[in-house]
C-alpha positions in Angstrom: -52.1 53.9 -33.0 -52.2 50.1 -33.2 -49.6 48.3 -31.2 -48.7 44.9 -29.6 -47.5 44.7 -26.1 -46.0 41.5 -24.6 -45.8 40.6 -21.0 -45.1 37.6 -18.8 -41.4 36.9 -19.4 -38.9 36.4 -16.6 -36.5 34.0 -15.0 -37.5 30.4 -14.3 -35.7 27.2 -13.4 -35.6 24.3 -15.9 -38.8 22.3 -15.7 -40.8 25.4 -14.7 -43.6 27.2 -16.5 -44.3 30.7 -17.8 -47.3 32.3 -19.6 -46.7 35.0 -22.1 -49.4 37.4 -23.2 -49.6 39.7 -26.2 -52.3 42.4 -26.2 -53.2 44.3 -29.3 -54.6 47.8 -28.8 -55.9 50.6 -31.0 -58.6 51.0 -33.6 -58.5 47.4 -34.8 -61.0 46.0 -37.3 -59.8 42.5 -37.4 -56.7 40.4 -36.5 -55.9 37.5 -38.8 -53.0 35.2 -38.1 -50.9 35.7 -35.0 -47.7 34.1 -33.8 -44.9 33.9 -31.3 -41.3 34.0 -32.4 -38.1 33.9 -30.4 -34.5 35.0 -30.9 -31.6 33.8 -28.9 -28.3 35.8 -28.9 -26.4 35.4 -32.1 -29.3 33.4 -33.8 -32.0 34.3 -36.2 -35.6 34.9 -35.1 -37.6 31.7 -35.5 -41.3 30.8 -35.3 -42.3 29.1 -32.1 -46.1 28.8 -32.7 -48.8 30.3 -34.8 -52.6 30.5 -34.6 -55.2 31.5 -37.2 -58.2 33.6 -36.4 -60.2 30.4 -36.4 -57.9 28.8 -33.8 -55.9 26.5 -36.0 -52.4 26.1 -34.5 -48.9 25.1 -35.6 -45.8 24.6 -33.5 -42.0 24.3 -34.0 -40.9 20.7 -33.4 -38.8 21.8 -30.5 -41.8 23.0 -28.5 -44.5 20.5 -29.4 -46.1 18.9 -26.4 -44.6 21.6 -24.1 -46.0 24.9 -25.4 -49.6 25.9 -26.1 -50.7 28.9 -28.1 -54.2 30.4 -27.7 -56.0 33.6 -28.3 -59.0 35.5 -27.1 -60.5 37.3 -30.1 -62.8 39.4 -27.9 -59.8 40.7 -26.0 -57.5 40.9 -29.0 -55.0 39.0 -26.9 -52.8 36.0 -27.6 -51.1 33.7 -25.1 -48.3 31.2 -25.0 -48.3 28.7 -22.1 -44.8 27.3 -21.8 -44.3 24.2 -19.7 -41.3 22.0 -19.0 -39.0 24.8 -19.9 -35.5 24.0 -20.9 -32.3 26.2 -20.9 -32.4 26.2 -24.7 -35.8 28.0 -24.6 -33.9 31.1 -23.3 -34.5 33.9 -25.8 -36.4 37.1 -26.4 -39.9 36.2 -27.4 -41.8 38.4 -29.8 -45.4 38.4 -30.8 -46.5 39.1 -34.3 -49.9 39.7 -35.8 -51.6 40.4 -39.2 -53.8 43.3 -38.2 -56.5 45.1 -40.2 -57.1 48.7 -39.0 -57.2 51.8 -41.1 -54.6 50.0 -43.1 -53.5 46.3 -43.1 -50.1 45.4 -41.8 -47.9 43.0 -39.9 -47.0 44.3 -36.4 -44.4 43.1 -34.0 -44.3 43.6 -30.2 -41.3 44.9 -28.4 -40.2 41.5 -27.1 -40.1 39.9 -23.6 -37.1 38.1 -22.2 -37.4 34.5 -21.1 -34.5 33.0 -19.2 -34.4 29.4 -18.1 -31.7 28.4 -15.7 -30.3 24.9 -15.5 
């Protein structure tokens, strides 16, 4: 069974840093685009950053210059380095991936909580 598992969330003070990881496991043939999304209480889930299999990236305006997305295709793992965190970055962060296995599909991780205190 193919799945995505996030890790690295937690509580940090404003101005601090966290690094999220998203590991894909199972009988994977290929992973295409991957991305990080976040959802704050009472709000919709929004894209934070995306990365193609070739390493091309895009970011939400609110995180440009502070967050860096990357991936290790050999480890089937994606990362989100978050620096200069702000209280408004508080949310549940989800990873997302377009995965080709026995079938092709879009998978979501279970989410990891990031809380930034002021």
